[in-house]
All heavy atoms as TSV, in Angstrom:
chain	resi	resn	atom	element	x	y	z
A	1	MET	N	N	-31.821	52.112	28.181
A	1	MET	CA	C	-30.648	51.278	27.893
A	1	MET	C	C	-29.422	52.041	28.137
A	1	MET	O	O	-29.386	53.267	27.621
A	1	MET	CB	C	-30.767	50.621	26.527
A	1	MET	CG	C	-29.618	50.086	26.110
A	1	MET	SD	S	-29.729	49.325	24.407
A	1	MET	CE	C	-29.099	47.689	24.567
A	2	SER	N	N	-28.513	51.706	28.707
A	2	SER	CA	C	-27.244	52.302	28.905
A	2	SER	C	C	-26.518	52.589	27.548
A	2	SER	O	O	-26.264	51.638	26.843
A	2	SER	CB	C	-26.405	51.661	29.849
A	2	SER	OG	O	-25.057	52.131	29.877
A	3	THR	N	N	-26.268	53.751	27.350
A	3	THR	CA	C	-25.564	54.157	26.048
A	3	THR	C	C	-24.109	53.452	26.071
A	3	THR	O	O	-23.785	52.979	25.029
A	3	THR	CB	C	-25.379	55.676	25.953
A	3	THR	OG1	O	-26.592	56.215	25.928
A	3	THR	CG2	C	-24.661	55.976	24.584
A	4	GLU	N	N	-23.424	53.397	27.200
A	4	GLU	CA	C	-22.160	52.805	27.236
A	4	GLU	C	C	-22.244	51.311	27.065
A	4	GLU	O	O	-21.465	50.716	26.217
A	4	GLU	CB	C	-21.672	53.141	28.606
A	4	GLU	CG	C	-20.252	52.511	28.912
A	4	GLU	CD	C	-19.604	52.831	30.341
A	4	GLU	OE1	O	-20.147	53.698	30.901
A	4	GLU	OE2	O	-18.796	51.965	30.667
A	5	ASP	N	N	-23.330	50.494	27.583
A	5	ASP	CA	C	-23.463	49.154	27.325
A	5	ASP	C	C	-23.616	48.915	25.934
A	5	ASP	O	O	-23.170	47.868	25.324
A	5	ASP	CB	C	-24.532	48.657	28.209
A	5	ASP	CG	C	-24.268	48.594	29.654
A	5	ASP	OD1	O	-22.982	48.560	30.015
A	5	ASP	OD2	O	-25.015	48.448	30.659
A	6	ARG	N	N	-24.539	49.727	25.322
A	6	ARG	CA	C	-24.881	49.516	23.880
A	6	ARG	C	C	-23.555	49.695	23.052
A	6	ARG	O	O	-23.403	48.981	22.127
A	6	ARG	CB	C	-25.914	50.536	23.432
A	6	ARG	CG	C	-26.363	50.354	21.941
A	6	ARG	CD	C	-27.471	51.261	21.524
A	6	ARG	NE	N	-28.772	50.899	22.102
A	6	ARG	CZ	C	-29.516	49.905	21.608
A	6	ARG	NH1	N	-29.086	49.151	20.566
A	6	ARG	NH2	N	-30.782	49.696	22.206
A	7	ALA	N	N	-22.849	50.740	23.306
A	7	ALA	CA	C	-21.534	50.975	22.676
A	7	ALA	C	C	-20.607	49.790	22.650
A	7	ALA	O	O	-19.925	49.425	21.753
A	7	ALA	CB	C	-20.887	52.358	23.123
A	8	LYS	N	N	-20.514	49.331	24.011
A	8	LYS	CA	C	-19.663	48.150	24.126
A	8	LYS	C	C	-20.112	46.815	23.315
A	8	LYS	O	O	-19.288	46.235	22.716
A	8	LYS	CB	C	-19.561	47.679	25.657
A	8	LYS	CG	C	-18.756	48.711	26.480
A	8	LYS	CD	C	-18.851	48.302	27.944
A	8	LYS	CE	C	-18.095	49.312	28.740
A	8	LYS	NZ	N	-18.009	48.893	30.160
A	9	ALA	N	N	-21.520	46.671	23.325
A	9	ALA	CA	C	-21.953	45.483	22.582
A	9	ALA	C	C	-21.744	45.834	21.086
A	9	ALA	O	O	-21.257	44.771	20.353
A	9	ALA	CB	C	-23.364	45.299	22.804
A	10	THR	N	N	-21.923	47.031	20.524
A	10	THR	CA	C	-21.687	47.255	19.145
A	10	THR	C	C	-20.273	47.078	18.796
A	10	THR	O	O	-19.892	46.485	17.750
A	10	THR	CB	C	-22.166	48.742	18.854
A	10	THR	OG1	O	-23.617	48.678	19.131
A	10	THR	CG2	C	-21.927	48.959	17.271
A	11	ALA	N	N	-19.300	47.530	19.697
A	11	ALA	CA	C	-17.903	47.418	19.367
A	11	ALA	C	C	-17.551	45.911	19.431
A	11	ALA	O	O	-16.772	45.423	18.524
A	11	ALA	CB	C	-17.164	48.146	20.488
A	12	LYS	N	N	-18.006	45.124	20.322
A	12	LYS	CA	C	-17.770	43.753	20.294
A	12	LYS	C	C	-18.323	43.034	19.076
A	12	LYS	O	O	-17.535	42.163	18.443
A	12	LYS	CB	C	-18.355	42.958	21.424
A	12	LYS	CG	C	-18.080	41.553	21.636
A	12	LYS	CD	C	-18.499	40.923	23.002
A	12	LYS	CE	C	-17.583	41.328	24.030
A	12	LYS	NZ	N	-16.228	40.691	24.120
A	13	ASN	N	N	-19.460	43.536	18.609
A	13	ASN	CA	C	-20.022	42.894	17.266
A	13	ASN	C	C	-19.069	43.217	16.134
A	13	ASN	O	O	-18.788	42.338	15.352
A	13	ASN	CB	C	-21.358	43.498	17.017
A	13	ASN	CG	C	-22.159	42.807	15.922
A	13	ASN	OD1	O	-21.991	41.597	15.674
A	13	ASN	ND2	N	-22.721	43.610	15.016
A	14	ILE	N	N	-18.708	44.391	16.031
A	14	ILE	CA	C	-17.724	44.865	14.960
A	14	ILE	C	C	-16.425	44.158	15.077
A	14	ILE	O	O	-15.890	43.651	13.991
A	14	ILE	CB	C	-17.504	46.538	15.047
A	14	ILE	CG1	C	-18.767	47.170	14.637
A	14	ILE	CG2	C	-16.307	46.747	14.117
A	14	ILE	CD1	C	-18.779	48.718	14.855
A	15	GLU	N	N	-15.862	43.940	16.250
A	15	GLU	CA	C	-14.703	43.269	16.436
A	15	GLU	C	C	-14.836	41.704	15.985
A	15	GLU	O	O	-14.002	41.198	15.334
A	15	GLU	CB	C	-14.270	43.243	17.874
A	15	GLU	CG	C	-12.995	42.433	18.302
A	15	GLU	CD	C	-12.738	42.441	19.711
A	15	GLU	OE1	O	-13.512	43.106	20.516
A	15	GLU	OE2	O	-11.731	41.806	20.150
A	16	GLY	N	N	-16.030	41.228	16.337
A	16	GLY	CA	C	-16.344	39.784	15.957
A	16	GLY	C	C	-16.443	39.669	14.396
A	16	GLY	O	O	-15.843	38.716	13.878
A	17	LYS	N	N	-16.949	40.664	13.710
A	17	LYS	CA	C	-17.218	40.597	12.291
A	17	LYS	C	C	-15.755	40.579	11.662
A	17	LYS	O	O	-15.425	39.945	10.854
A	17	LYS	CB	C	-18.104	41.655	11.895
A	17	LYS	CG	C	-19.498	41.444	12.057
A	17	LYS	CD	C	-20.360	42.515	11.477
A	17	LYS	CE	C	-21.762	42.244	11.848
A	17	LYS	NZ	N	-22.686	43.161	11.172
A	18	ALA	N	N	-14.937	41.489	12.082
A	18	ALA	CA	C	-13.519	41.753	11.630
A	18	ALA	C	C	-12.748	40.397	11.842
A	18	ALA	O	O	-12.074	40.004	10.886
A	18	ALA	CB	C	-12.837	42.841	12.294
A	19	GLN	N	N	-12.916	39.707	12.995
A	19	GLN	CA	C	-12.134	38.618	13.318
A	19	GLN	C	C	-12.643	37.456	12.517
A	19	GLN	O	O	-11.734	36.717	11.965
A	19	GLN	CB	C	-12.279	38.253	14.867
A	19	GLN	CG	C	-11.324	37.075	15.071
A	19	GLN	CD	C	-11.304	36.860	16.684
A	19	GLN	OE1	O	-12.016	37.488	17.440
A	19	GLN	NE2	N	-10.367	36.041	17.061
A	20	GLU	N	N	-13.944	37.365	12.272
A	20	GLU	CA	C	-14.561	36.324	11.357
A	20	GLU	C	C	-14.060	36.508	9.995
A	20	GLU	O	O	-13.577	35.547	9.208
A	20	GLU	CB	C	-16.016	36.375	11.382
A	20	GLU	CG	C	-16.677	35.279	10.536
A	20	GLU	CD	C	-18.118	35.423	10.432
A	20	GLU	OE1	O	-18.689	36.367	11.077
A	20	GLU	OE2	O	-18.717	34.480	9.859
A	21	MET	N	N	-13.931	37.737	9.465
A	21	MET	CA	C	-13.414	38.021	8.129
A	21	MET	C	C	-11.978	37.612	8.053
A	21	MET	O	O	-11.570	37.056	7.006
A	21	MET	CB	C	-13.666	39.488	7.746
A	21	MET	CG	C	-15.105	39.902	7.644
A	21	MET	SD	S	-15.878	39.360	6.175
A	21	MET	CE	C	-15.488	40.718	5.060
A	22	MET	N	N	-11.167	37.976	8.994
A	22	MET	CA	C	-9.697	37.586	8.971
A	22	MET	C	C	-9.635	36.168	8.948
A	22	MET	O	O	-8.682	35.563	8.167
A	22	MET	CB	C	-9.079	38.194	10.245
A	22	MET	CG	C	-7.644	37.985	10.186
A	22	MET	SD	S	-6.744	38.668	8.804
A	22	MET	CE	C	-6.580	40.456	9.279
A	23	GLY	N	N	-10.523	35.353	9.692
A	23	GLY	CA	C	-10.431	33.930	9.658
A	23	GLY	C	C	-10.737	33.419	8.174
A	23	GLY	O	O	-10.218	32.476	7.784
A	24	GLU	N	N	-11.660	34.081	7.608
A	24	GLU	CA	C	-11.987	33.703	6.138
A	24	GLU	C	C	-10.767	33.913	5.303
A	24	GLU	O	O	-10.447	33.014	4.457
A	24	GLU	CB	C	-13.186	34.527	5.743
A	24	GLU	CG	C	-14.518	34.092	6.162
A	24	GLU	CD	C	-15.048	32.968	5.443
A	24	GLU	OE1	O	-14.769	32.670	4.368
A	24	GLU	OE2	O	-15.978	32.309	6.089
A	25	VAL	N	N	-10.140	35.146	5.400
A	25	VAL	CA	C	-9.124	35.506	4.559
A	25	VAL	C	C	-7.899	34.476	4.742
A	25	VAL	O	O	-7.193	34.093	3.802
A	25	VAL	CB	C	-8.670	36.899	4.711
A	25	VAL	CG1	C	-7.428	37.251	3.996
A	25	VAL	CG2	C	-9.793	37.844	4.315
A	26	THR	N	N	-7.612	34.254	5.995
A	26	THR	CA	C	-6.362	33.523	6.375
A	26	THR	C	C	-6.606	32.009	6.414
A	26	THR	O	O	-5.724	31.115	6.369
A	26	THR	CB	C	-5.763	33.822	7.789
A	26	THR	OG1	O	-6.620	33.680	8.689
A	26	THR	CG2	C	-5.442	35.283	7.666
A	27	GLY	N	N	-7.856	31.572	6.320
A	27	GLY	CA	C	-8.245	30.075	6.402
A	27	GLY	C	C	-8.089	29.551	7.745
A	27	GLY	O	O	-7.967	28.325	7.895
A	28	ASP	N	N	-8.195	30.446	8.709
A	28	ASP	CA	C	-8.031	29.999	10.193
A	28	ASP	C	C	-9.360	29.843	10.752
A	28	ASP	O	O	-10.134	30.673	11.084
A	28	ASP	CB	C	-7.307	31.074	10.956
A	28	ASP	CG	C	-7.002	30.664	12.516
A	28	ASP	OD1	O	-7.584	29.690	12.914
A	28	ASP	OD2	O	-6.116	31.290	13.093
A	29	PRO	N	N	-9.862	28.464	10.960
A	29	PRO	CA	C	-11.235	28.250	11.459
A	29	PRO	C	C	-11.234	28.770	13.007
A	29	PRO	O	O	-12.444	29.026	13.431
A	29	PRO	CB	C	-11.315	26.774	11.362
A	29	PRO	CG	C	-9.934	26.208	11.199
A	29	PRO	CD	C	-9.183	27.388	10.765
A	30	GLY	N	N	-10.300	28.870	13.606
A	30	GLY	CA	C	-10.223	29.319	15.085
A	30	GLY	C	C	-10.688	30.739	15.127
A	30	GLY	O	O	-11.520	31.096	15.970
A	31	ASP	N	N	-10.056	31.687	14.342
A	31	ASP	CA	C	-10.398	32.964	14.339
A	31	ASP	C	C	-11.842	33.157	13.874
A	31	ASP	O	O	-12.569	33.934	14.417
A	31	ASP	CB	C	-9.520	33.791	13.367
A	31	ASP	CG	C	-8.267	34.410	14.135
A	31	ASP	OD1	O	-8.260	34.455	15.309
A	31	ASP	OD2	O	-7.386	34.855	13.281
A	32	LYS	N	N	-12.218	32.406	12.898
A	32	LYS	CA	C	-13.427	32.598	12.353
A	32	LYS	C	C	-14.496	32.221	13.393
A	32	LYS	O	O	-15.544	32.875	13.679
A	32	LYS	CB	C	-13.712	31.534	11.205
A	32	LYS	CG	C	-14.947	31.753	10.298
A	32	LYS	CD	C	-14.906	30.835	9.069
A	32	LYS	CE	C	-16.245	30.867	8.406
A	32	LYS	NZ	N	-16.311	30.027	7.261
A	33	ALA	N	N	-14.355	31.158	14.100
A	33	ALA	CA	C	-15.297	30.669	15.206
A	33	ALA	C	C	-15.294	31.806	16.338
A	33	ALA	O	O	-16.335	31.962	16.940
A	33	ALA	CB	C	-14.883	29.178	15.674
A	34	GLU	N	N	-14.126	32.186	16.757
A	34	GLU	CA	C	-14.110	33.154	17.799
A	34	GLU	C	C	-14.860	34.396	17.341
A	34	GLU	O	O	-15.486	34.974	18.239
A	34	GLU	CB	C	-12.662	33.421	18.181
A	34	GLU	CG	C	-12.537	34.199	19.432
A	34	GLU	CD	C	-11.058	34.296	19.947
A	34	GLU	OE1	O	-10.269	33.451	19.650
A	34	GLU	OE2	O	-10.634	35.276	20.526
A	35	GLY	N	N	-14.637	34.869	16.162
A	35	GLY	CA	C	-15.458	36.009	15.634
A	35	GLY	C	C	-16.884	35.969	15.790
A	35	GLY	O	O	-17.741	36.733	16.178
A	36	LYS	N	N	-17.409	34.633	15.350
A	36	LYS	CA	C	-18.797	34.364	15.430
A	36	LYS	C	C	-19.285	34.344	16.882
A	36	LYS	O	O	-20.417	34.825	17.193
A	36	LYS	CB	C	-19.095	33.120	14.704
A	36	LYS	CG	C	-19.109	33.150	13.221
A	36	LYS	CD	C	-19.560	31.698	12.607
A	36	LYS	CE	C	-19.476	31.908	11.207
A	36	LYS	NZ	N	-20.120	30.759	10.464
A	37	GLY	N	N	-18.448	33.829	17.693
A	37	GLY	CA	C	-18.852	33.763	19.246
A	37	GLY	C	C	-18.931	35.228	19.724
A	37	GLY	O	O	-19.792	35.559	20.582
A	38	LYS	N	N	-18.021	36.075	19.304
A	38	LYS	CA	C	-18.006	37.577	19.756
A	38	LYS	C	C	-19.371	38.265	19.355
A	38	LYS	O	O	-20.040	38.908	19.982
A	38	LYS	CB	C	-16.930	38.360	19.371
A	38	LYS	CG	C	-15.653	38.013	20.121
A	38	LYS	CD	C	-14.413	38.725	19.794
A	38	LYS	CE	C	-13.196	38.289	20.478
A	38	LYS	NZ	N	-11.956	38.999	20.033
A	39	GLN	N	N	-19.746	37.959	18.156
A	39	GLN	CA	C	-20.990	38.416	17.427
A	39	GLN	C	C	-22.219	37.908	18.324
A	39	GLN	O	O	-23.085	38.710	18.645
A	39	GLN	CB	C	-21.059	38.200	16.160
A	39	GLN	CG	C	-20.092	38.854	15.270
A	39	GLN	CD	C	-20.111	38.323	13.752
A	39	GLN	OE1	O	-21.267	38.597	13.086
A	39	GLN	NE2	N	-19.075	37.731	13.317
A	40	ALA	N	N	-22.215	36.565	18.650
A	40	ALA	CA	C	-23.287	36.097	19.446
A	40	ALA	C	C	-23.429	36.735	20.755
A	40	ALA	O	O	-24.459	37.002	21.364
A	40	ALA	CB	C	-23.070	34.584	19.485
A	41	GLU	N	N	-22.239	36.946	21.411
A	41	GLU	CA	C	-22.185	37.521	22.843
A	41	GLU	C	C	-22.720	38.911	22.695
A	41	GLU	O	O	-23.504	39.347	23.605
A	41	GLU	CB	C	-20.657	37.605	23.227
A	41	GLU	CG	C	-20.632	38.163	24.626
A	41	GLU	CD	C	-19.150	38.126	25.145
A	41	GLU	OE1	O	-18.360	37.309	24.602
A	41	GLU	OE2	O	-18.890	38.893	26.036
A	42	ALA	N	N	-22.367	39.718	21.638
A	42	ALA	CA	C	-22.921	40.993	21.403
A	42	ALA	C	C	-24.426	41.052	21.281
A	42	ALA	O	O	-25.137	42.002	21.821
A	42	ALA	CB	C	-22.332	41.659	20.238
A	43	LYS	N	N	-24.927	40.186	20.619
A	43	LYS	CA	C	-26.326	40.029	20.311
A	43	LYS	C	C	-27.144	39.678	21.693
A	43	LYS	O	O	-28.167	40.396	21.937
A	43	LYS	CB	C	-26.634	38.837	19.315
A	43	LYS	CG	C	-28.119	38.843	19.013
A	43	LYS	CD	C	-28.351	37.713	17.924
A	43	LYS	CE	C	-29.887	37.670	17.560
A	43	LYS	NZ	N	-30.016	36.713	16.443
A	44	VAL	N	N	-26.481	38.872	22.506
A	44	VAL	CA	C	-27.025	38.602	23.828
A	44	VAL	C	C	-27.124	39.934	24.660
A	44	VAL	O	O	-28.016	40.252	25.257
A	44	VAL	CB	C	-26.333	37.485	24.516
A	44	VAL	CG1	C	-26.837	37.416	25.995
A	44	VAL	CG2	C	-26.476	36.130	23.954
A	45	GLN	N	N	-25.957	40.623	24.723
A	45	GLN	CA	C	-25.943	41.868	25.402
A	45	GLN	C	C	-26.978	42.986	24.945
A	45	GLN	O	O	-27.563	43.473	25.829
A	45	GLN	CB	C	-24.535	42.473	25.212
A	45	GLN	CG	C	-23.409	41.761	25.989
A	45	GLN	CD	C	-22.087	42.438	25.643
A	45	GLN	OE1	O	-21.744	42.902	24.588
A	45	GLN	NE2	N	-21.088	42.200	26.625
A	46	HIS	N	N	-27.077	42.927	23.657
A	46	HIS	CA	C	-28.129	43.934	23.154
A	46	HIS	C	C	-29.622	43.472	23.681
A	46	HIS	O	O	-30.487	44.276	24.000
A	46	HIS	CB	C	-28.177	43.986	21.601
A	46	HIS	CG	C	-27.176	44.868	21.047
A	46	HIS	ND1	N	-27.420	46.170	21.157
A	46	HIS	CD2	C	-26.067	44.738	20.374
A	46	HIS	CE1	C	-26.241	46.898	20.624
A	46	HIS	NE2	N	-25.497	45.917	20.115
A	47	THR	N	N	-29.915	42.086	23.649
A	47	THR	CA	C	-31.093	41.660	24.052
A	47	THR	C	C	-31.437	41.905	25.535
A	47	THR	O	O	-32.520	42.329	25.867
A	47	THR	CB	C	-31.030	40.117	23.698
A	47	THR	OG1	O	-31.028	39.775	22.384
A	47	THR	CG2	C	-32.502	39.526	24.165
A	48	VAL	N	N	-30.371	41.782	26.269
A	48	VAL	CA	C	-30.487	41.970	27.766
A	48	VAL	C	C	-30.815	43.433	28.022
A	48	VAL	O	O	-31.675	43.798	28.851
A	48	VAL	CB	C	-29.185	41.563	28.474
A	48	VAL	CG1	C	-29.197	42.081	29.935
A	48	VAL	CG2	C	-29.163	39.994	28.385
A	49	GLU	N	N	-29.997	44.276	27.253
A	49	GLU	CA	C	-30.325	45.713	27.412
A	49	GLU	C	C	-31.622	46.130	26.983
A	49	GLU	O	O	-32.332	46.970	27.601
A	49	GLU	CB	C	-29.086	46.597	26.830
A	49	GLU	CG	C	-27.796	46.337	27.442
A	49	GLU	CD	C	-27.765	46.829	28.913
A	49	GLU	OE1	O	-28.356	47.814	29.243
A	49	GLU	OE2	O	-27.240	46.144	29.766
A	50	ASN	N	N	-32.133	45.547	25.926
A	50	ASN	CA	C	-33.436	45.895	25.305
A	50	ASN	C	C	-34.529	45.530	26.359
A	50	ASN	O	O	-35.448	46.147	26.690
A	50	ASN	CB	C	-33.761	45.211	24.028
A	50	ASN	CG	C	-32.922	45.862	22.883
A	50	ASN	OD1	O	-32.498	47.026	23.050
A	50	ASN	ND2	N	-32.753	45.146	21.861
A	51	ALA	N	N	-34.387	44.225	27.023
A	51	ALA	CA	C	-35.298	43.850	28.000
A	51	ALA	C	C	-35.299	44.809	29.286
A	51	ALA	O	O	-36.380	45.045	29.750
A	51	ALA	CB	C	-34.991	42.348	28.453
A	52	LYS	N	N	-34.056	45.227	29.640
A	52	LYS	CA	C	-34.076	46.145	30.794
A	52	LYS	C	C	-34.770	47.333	30.467
A	52	LYS	O	O	-35.625	47.997	31.295
A	52	LYS	CB	C	-32.611	46.527	31.096
A	52	LYS	CG	C	-31.738	45.431	31.772
A	52	LYS	CD	C	-30.344	45.958	32.016
A	52	LYS	CE	C	-29.510	45.028	32.533
A	52	LYS	NZ	N	-28.033	45.490	32.696
A	53	GLU	N	N	-34.622	47.899	29.173
A	53	GLU	CA	C	-35.350	49.200	28.753
A	53	GLU	C	C	-36.887	49.000	28.812
A	53	GLU	O	O	-37.573	49.834	29.323
A	53	GLU	CB	C	-34.926	49.473	27.388
A	53	GLU	CG	C	-35.349	50.889	26.905
A	53	GLU	CD	C	-34.807	51.274	25.547
A	53	GLU	OE1	O	-33.554	51.311	25.485
A	53	GLU	OE2	O	-35.521	51.540	24.616
A	54	LYS	N	N	-37.395	47.770	28.314
A	54	LYS	CA	C	-38.779	47.504	28.245
A	54	LYS	C	C	-39.267	47.409	29.726
A	54	LYS	O	O	-40.423	47.976	30.083
A	54	LYS	CB	C	-39.012	46.272	27.632
A	54	LYS	CG	C	-38.974	46.351	26.109
A	54	LYS	CD	C	-39.324	45.073	25.423
A	54	LYS	CE	C	-39.072	45.082	23.930
A	54	LYS	NZ	N	-39.393	43.942	23.144
A	55	VAL	N	N	-38.575	46.866	30.721
A	55	VAL	CA	C	-39.072	46.789	32.071
A	55	VAL	C	C	-39.191	48.199	32.608
A	55	VAL	O	O	-40.009	48.553	33.298
A	55	VAL	CB	C	-38.166	45.903	32.817
A	55	VAL	CG1	C	-38.364	45.922	34.403
A	55	VAL	CG2	C	-38.279	44.386	32.404
A	56	LYS	N	N	-38.155	49.011	32.481
A	56	LYS	CA	C	-37.993	50.401	32.890
A	56	LYS	C	C	-39.131	51.136	32.403
A	56	LYS	O	O	-39.866	51.888	33.157
A	56	LYS	CB	C	-36.692	51.104	32.490
A	56	LYS	CG	C	-36.527	52.289	33.154
A	56	LYS	CD	C	-35.110	52.955	32.686
A	56	LYS	CE	C	-34.951	54.393	33.477
A	56	LYS	NZ	N	-35.838	55.358	33.094
A	57	LYS	N	N	-39.465	51.059	31.023
A	57	LYS	CA	C	-40.589	51.695	30.569
A	57	LYS	C	C	-41.899	51.356	31.157
A	57	LYS	O	O	-42.820	52.144	31.378
A	57	LYS	CB	C	-40.704	51.573	28.989
A	57	LYS	CG	C	-39.690	52.432	28.375
A	57	LYS	CD	C	-39.718	52.340	26.734
A	57	LYS	CE	C	-38.553	53.191	26.168
A	57	LYS	NZ	N	-38.772	53.057	24.612
A	58	ALA	N	N	-42.088	49.954	31.392
A	58	ALA	CA	C	-43.253	49.483	31.949
A	58	ALA	C	C	-43.552	49.887	33.427
A	58	ALA	O	O	-44.587	50.191	33.759
A	58	ALA	CB	C	-43.239	47.940	31.853
A	59	ILE	N	N	-42.317	50.116	34.152
A	59	ILE	CA	C	-42.455	50.676	35.454
A	59	ILE	C	C	-42.790	52.228	35.454
A	59	ILE	O	O	-43.578	52.565	36.360
A	59	ILE	CB	C	-41.206	50.364	36.174
A	59	ILE	CG1	C	-41.057	48.901	36.435
A	59	ILE	CG2	C	-41.226	51.089	37.593
A	59	ILE	CD1	C	-39.716	48.477	36.979
A	60	ASP	N	N	-42.284	52.883	34.549
A	60	ASP	CA	C	-42.425	54.359	34.497
A	60	ASP	C	C	-43.917	54.553	34.009
A	60	ASP	O	O	-44.697	55.195	34.258
A	60	ASP	CB	C	-41.443	55.055	33.534
A	60	ASP	CG	C	-40.093	55.019	34.084
A	60	ASP	OD1	O	-40.046	54.674	35.431
A	60	ASP	OD2	O	-39.079	55.225	33.334
């Protein structure tokens, strides 16, 4: 798994959590939903990278 890709996904997850929390604090459902969306996107990125790593290990 690319360290850079993993770092980007982790950063997106943290950003999403912060945005969701800000939406909670301010009562803005749009921020809350967008934050959850970023977290979901990060989870998908991690899943894709994990799959790539498994395929690479199987080939090696």
